[in-house]
N, C-alpha and C positions, 0 to 999 in steps of 0.2 A: 363439252370438251374439258371444263374445269373438273367435273366429277370423274372423268376417266383419268385425268392427270393425278388426282388424289389417290385413286386405286393403285396406279403405278408406283407412287411414292411409298404407300403402305406396304407393298410387296417387296420393295427394294431394301427397306430399313433392316428387316430380319437377316437378310443375306450379309449386310455390312456387319451386323453383330456377330454372325457365325464366323466371318473372315477374321474379325478382331479376336474372337475367342481362340480360333485355331492358331493365330499368330502367337498368342500368349502361351499356349500349350507347347508349341514347337520351341519357343524360347526356353521354357522350363526344362524341356528334354535336352536342349543343348547344354544347359548348366549342369543337368544331371550326369551327363557323360563327359564332363570336363575332367579327364583323368590323366593329364599329361605326365605328372610326376610318377604316378603308379605305373603307367606304361613304360617309362624310362627304367624303373626298377625291374620290371618283368623282362625288358629287353636285355638288361645287364645280366640278370640271372640266367637267361637263355644263352648268352654269350659265354658266361662262366661255365655252364654245363658243356658247351661245345669244346671249350679249351680243356676241360676235365677229360672228355672223351678222347681228345687228341694227346692226352698224357702231359699237357702243359699245366701242371698243378700250380706252380708259382704264379703264372699269368692268370689262372683261374681264380686264385686267392685275391690277387690285386683287383680284378674285376668285381669279385664278390664284395670286397671292402668298399668299392665305389657305390655299389648298390645299397650297402648298409648306410652310407652317409646320406644318401637321398631319402631312404626309408625313415631315418631318424628325424629328418627335417619335416616330413609331411605328417609325422606323429600318427602313423597307422600301425596298430599292434599286429594285425594279420600280416602286413608286408614285412614288418620287422621279424616276425617269426620265420617267414620263408627265408630271409637273408641269414638268420642265425642258423637254421638247419643246413643251409648251403655251406656256410663257413665251417660248421661242425663236421660235415662230411669231408670237406677239402682238407682240413687240418688233421683229420683222422688218417686220410690217405697219405698226407705229408709226414706222418709220424710225429707231429707236434702235439704231444699228449696234453700239456698244460692248456694250450689254446683250444684244443678239442674239448676238454672238460669245461672251459670257460663258456663257450658258446652252447654247449649241451645244456648247461645249467640255465643260461639265459633263456633258451627256447622253452625249457620246462617251466620256468617262472612266469613267462609272459603268456603261456597257453591258456590259463583259466580266464584271462581277460577277453579272449577273442569272441566267446559266445555272445557276450552282451554288446560288443562293439558295433556290430552291424544293425543293432536294433533301431537306432535313430534313422540309419540309412534305409533300413527296411521299412519304416513308418512313412518316410517322405515319399518313397515310391508308391505306396498304397494311396496317399492323398492325391497325387498327380493323376492316377488312373480314375479316381472318383470324379475329379473335375472333368476329365475327358468324357465320362459317361453322362454327366449332366449336360454337357454341351451337345452330345449326340442326341439326347432326348429332346432338347430344345429345337435342334435342327429338324428332327423328324416331325415335331409338332408344327413348325413353320411350314414344312413341305405339305403336311396334311391340309393346313389352311389354304395354301396356294392351290392345291387340287380342287378344294371345295369352291374357291373363288372362280377358277377356270370353268368348273362345271356350272356354276351359277351364271357366268357370262354366256356360256354356250346355250344354257336354257333360255336366257334373255334373248339371245340371238335367234333361236327358233321361233319365239313368240313374235318378234319384230318381223320376221319373214312372212308369217301368216297374215299379219296386219298389212304388210306391203302387198301381198298377193290380193288381199281383199280390196285394197285401194286401187291397185292396178285394174281389177275387174270393174270397179266403179268408173274409173277413168275411161276404160274401154267402152263401157256403155254410153258414157257421156259423149265420147268421140263419135260413136255411131249416130247419136242424136244430132251432133253438130254437122256431120256429113249430110244427114237427111235434110237438116235445116238449110245447109248451103245449096242443096239441089232445089229446094223450094224457093229460096231467094233468087237463084239464077232463073228459075222458070218465071217467077213474078217479074223480075227485072226485064226479062225478054218480052213478057206480055206488056209490061208498062212501056217499054221502048217502042213496041209495035203499035200500041194504041195511044201513045202520048199525044199524038196529034188529034186523036179522036175522043179520048175520055180524060177526064180529070181525076186525079187520085182522090179517093174518098178518105174520110177521116179514119176509118177502120184500117185501111191499108197503111196509113202513116204509123198507126200504132203497131202494126205488124212489123214494119221496118225497124221501129225502135226496139221491139222485142228481140228481133234477130240480132241487132247490134249488141244488146245486153247478153244474149247467149254467147256470142262470139267472144265478148270480153271475159265472160266466166270461163270459157274454154282456155283462153290464154292464161288465166290465173291457175287453172288446174295443171296446165303443162309446167308452169314455173314451180308449183309445189312438188310436182313429180320429180323434177330435176333436183330440187333441194333435198328431197327424201333419198334419192339415189346417192347424192354426195355424202349425206350423213351415214348411210349404210357402208359406203366405201371407207370412210374414216374409222368407223367402228370395227370393221374387219381388219384394218391395218393395226389398230390398237390390240385386238385379240391376237393377231400373229406375233406382235412384238412381245406381249406378255407370255405367249407360249414359248418363244425363243428364250426369254429371260428365265422362265421356269425350268426349262431343260438345262440351261447353263447352271442355274443354282443346284439342280439335281446332280449334275456332273461334278460340281465342286464338293457337294456333300459326300457323294460316293467316293471321290478321290480322298477326301479327309478321313472317311471311315476306313478305307483300305490302308492309309498311312498309319492311322492309330492302331489298326489290327497288327500291322507289321511291327510297330514299336512295342506293342504289348507282348507279342509273341517273342521278340528278341529279349525283352526285359525278363519274361518268364524263363527263357533259356539261360540267361545270365544268372538269375536267382537260383535256378536248379543246379547250375554248375557250381556256384559259390556254396550252396547248401551241401552239395556232395563233398566239396573240398573241406568244408567245416566238419562234416561228419567223419571224414577220413582222419583229419587232424585230431578230432575229439577222441576217436578210437585209439590213435597213437598215444595221446596224452593219458587215456585211461590205462592202456597197457603199461606205460611207463610208471604210472602211479602204483599199479598192481605189482610191478616188478620191485618197487621200493618198499611197499607196505603189505601186510597180510590182507587178504580179500575182505574179511569182516571189518578191519580197521579202515581200509580204503573206502568202503561203502559208507561207514559211519562218518568219516571225514567229509565226503562229498555231500551227504545229506544234511549234516549239522554244522559243517565248517570247523568242527573240532572233534577230538576223540578222548573220552574219559579214560584215565588209567584204570586197570582192572587187577584185582588180587586173584592169584591162582594158588590153591592150597597144595596141589601136587604137580610138580614139573621136574624135568631132568635136564640139566645144563651140561654142555660139552665145550671145553676150551682146547684149542690146539695152538702150538707155538713152534717155530723153527729154532732149533738149537744152533748156536754160533752164527746167528743171522748177520750180525754186524761184521764179523770176520769174513764171511763169504761174500757179502755185498761189496767189500772193498776190493775184491778181485775182479769184478765185472763192472761194466759201464752202467750208468743210471737207467738207460733205455733197456739194456739186457736184464737188469734187475726187475724193472716193472713188468717186462714181458714174461719173465720166469714166474713171478708171483701171480700174474694174471693166469698163466697156464695152469698152475697148481690149484688156485682157488676155483677156476672153472670146473675142474674135475671134482673138487670138494662139493661145489654147488650141485653137480649131477648126483653125487652119492647121497647128499642130504635130501634132495627131492625124491629120489627113489625109495628112501626109507621114511617118507612122510614126516620129516622134521621141518622146523621153521628156522631159516637162517636169520640171525639177528643183525650181525654186522662183522666187519673186519677192522682190526685196529693195528695198523702197521702190518706185521707179519703174523698177527694173531687172528684166529677165526673162531667166532662164537655162534653157537646154534642151540636149539632147545626142542624138547618134546612136551606136549600138554598145553600149548597155547598157539593161537588165540582161542582154540576150541579145547576146553578142559577134557572132553571125552576122547581126545586124540592122544592122551598121555600113554606112552609105552616106553619104559626105560630100556627094554631089550633092543628096541630099534636104534636107540642111541648107541648102545654097545656094538650093534651090527655095523652101523655107519663108521664108528671109530675103527673097528677091525678092518673094514674095507679100505679106509684111508691109509692105515698102516701097511696093508698089502700093496697098495698102489705106490706108496713112498719107497718101499723096499725094491720094487721093480724099477722105479725112477732112479734110485741111487745106483743100481747095477748098470743101467744104460749110461748114466753120466760118467761113471768110472770107466766104462769101455771107451767113451768118447774123450776121456781125459779132460772133463769139464767140471767146474765147481758144482756142488750139490748141497741140498738142505736135508737134515734129519729132523724128525718131528717128535714132539712130546704131547701127550693127550691126557686131560684130566676130566673126570665126570663126577657130578654130584646131583642129588635129588632132594627136593624140599619145596617149601612155599616161596613165592616171589611176587613182585608187582611188575606189570608190563604196560606199555603205552607209548604215546608220543608227547613231547613237551615242546614249548616254543611256538612261534608264529611263522617262521621261515625255515626252509631246508629241512622239512620233516624227516625224522628218522625214528624207526620203531626200536625201542630199547627195553632192557629188563634191569631190575634193581632188587637188592635184598642180600641177606647173608648167604643164601643158597648160591648166588652167583659168585660171591667173594670166595666161598670155599671151593667152588669148581676151579677158580683161578689158582688157588693154593694147591689143589690136586695136580694141576698141570705143571706148576713150578717144582713140585716134589717128585715128578715123574722122570723117567729116563728115556733117551732116544729110542724110538721104536716100541715103547711100552704104553699101555693104557692103564692109568692109575685111577682106581674107583674108590669112592668113599664108602663108609659103612652103611649109610642110608641107601645108597644105590645097590650095594651088594645084597642087602636084605630083600630087595625087590626082584633080583634076577638069580638068586642063589640056586633055585630049583631048575634053572635052564642053562646055567653057565658055571664053569669051573674057574675059580680064582685062587691066587696065591696070597695068603695073608702076610702083610708086611709088618704088622704090629702097630702100636700107637706111635705116630711120628709127629713131631712138633711142626706146626705150621705158623707162619708169621701172623701175629695178632690173633690167633685162633686156638692156641694151646695144642695139646696132643689130640690127634684124630686117627681113628682106625682107617688104615689104607690097605687096598688090595690091588694086585696086578691081575688083569684079566688073562686067563690061560687058554680056554677053549670053551665051545658050546657043548653042553651035554645032550642036547636034542638036535635032530637034523633041522637045519635052517633052510628056509626057502630062499 
């Protein structure tokens, strides 16, 4: 009985370890998904979206600001980014340009931090899965040991039955001998009783009686041993049944744990996939925003090295545009109307510049700056700059006619173009902007300042590059601020058919 009890304890201990390990894993997962503050932010963003769809923009903004307050407390850059984008969209719809630009800039600045933010979180999740795998392997090893133990006990059980059958056969033979002996004793007793008065027992008969008594005593001992053996067999069978039930219970617990771990792992993988998709989508938006701000080559260099070295370009053509009497016209309309008007005009300029393969540099108030020949020097084509300038003039002429018919204020434009060497690149560590420097840029500005509304003023260096493809009117040498006298030309028309 002591040996059987030890076997029971040896099989019970691994199950207790497995249960303890499962409890620890479950506790870790509860901590892993303790995301109450994040869920609050997501709920508020969803409510803000619903209010936006219901055209309740002010209420949607209030709800979005509540979400931002919580996001800033939990210090999660990804959640902050979502709240910034939400407020950017709402303020854009509300027509609040300053606040729209504020949150647009915040979203752009915080985006690069998002890619590395989830890495610690992503490493913690991989360690939890590794611990669960080790626990599962231990559980499977313990189960294998239990099966081997049960098979050994079953094997021992079959051997004991064979011995028991052998002993039962021996007892049966002894029992037959005892029965025969009993008959002999009965016959002898009968004869003794019948001849008691006639014969006296001989010494040999006395010995026979003693022998019969000894045989009877041995029979009784055999019966007692048989009863004890049957009792031990019954106890052994009971223990085997108990161990079998315990093994099945442990197997059920293991299977339940494995199924639960499978569901947790599957859910975790789904969440990771969903988050990765969101990160990829936001990364694409960030890349698109960066490419919209910087030239492709410069953006790739900035992403790869964290900075972009300024470059010298030997041949480039620069165009400056400026609206005449901008201050006077802006005083006649509201600030919102002014911004909308400038935005409308510059959007058309952007389209014209892109169609002629030029690089937009920047806008400065009502001035617009672009160039050809950078960031790829092989793309230099001064004629494309003149084409773009001519298309802008034609657009402004149509725009002025429409504004006059609507009795609304309008802008006239002056354009200056110059060609030569310059330096281009980005400087500083924040709010990157691609810019150009050099005397070529300054002269292009002087060309615009000495132009007239609706005219394209071209320097002598640019004229030499396009004179075989365009007709220009020579204005003579005209004094430019801080530059002395410069040859200037007004573009007249193209001498070749232009696509």
